[in-house]
N, C-alpha and C positions, 0 to 999 in steps of 0.2 A: 782166559789167562790161567796159568798154572798157579797152584797154591804157593804162597810166599812163606819163607821161614819166618819165625816170630820176629827176628831182627829186621828183616826187610819189610815185614808188615807194619812194624812200628815206624820205620822210616817213611813208608808210603803215606801213612796217616799224617805224620808230621809235615811231609812235603805238601800235602793237599789241604792242610788246615793251618795256614799261616796268619790269617787275619785280614788280608785284602785279596780281592779277586785277582789282581795283577800278579801278586806274589804267588798265589795258589797256582795260576797257570804257568808261570815261569818255572817255579821250583817243582811243582807236581808233574808237569809234562816232562821236565828233564828226567825226573825219577822214572816215570813210566817208559820213556823212550830208551833209556840207557841201562837200567839196573840189571837187565839180564846179561850184560856184558861185563859187569864189575867183578873184580877180584877183591880179596880182603882189604887191600890198600885203598881201592876205590871206595869201598863201603865206608871205611874209616874216614876218608876225606869228606864224604857226603855227610856222615854223622857229625863231624866237626863243623862243617859249613852251616848246617841248619841250626846250629846253636847261635849263629850270628843273627843280628837284626835284619829283618826283611829289607829295609831301606839300604843297608850296606850291601847285601847280596845283589839287589837289583842295580845299585850304582856300579858295582864291579862288572856285572854282566852287560850293562848298557854302556860301559866305558866312560862313565862320568866321574868316577873316582878310581885312583890307582888300586890295583889288587894287592893285598898283603902277600908277602912272599910265601907264607904257608899255604895259600890257595892258588898261587900262580902256577901255570903250566897247562898241559894238554887238556885236563879236565875243565878248567875254567875257560880256556879257549873254546872248547866245545859248547859250554854254556853261553858264551858270548855270541854264538852263531844265531841263536833264537829260532832256528828253522825247525825245531822240534815242538814248538808251541802250537797246539791245535785248539782253537777257541770254538766251542759249539755255537751254532747259530740259533 
């Protein structure tokens, strides 16, 4: 893996240190899979998203709660796919 900018390094740490294993995998794997494709708007979206409670983020990604307008769109649709989650055995 290439070295991350300080901004992305902070985001990676926060994505992988959520408080529950389930949230760590969902949010951390999302970061790991897609961050290299992000522009500034994508990074800002993710920074805003990870300020939300894990239970909310997971509910939106699992489609059990409606997604707030500020997070709706292609980025959240990608999170909802869950095909990026790799759980080590």
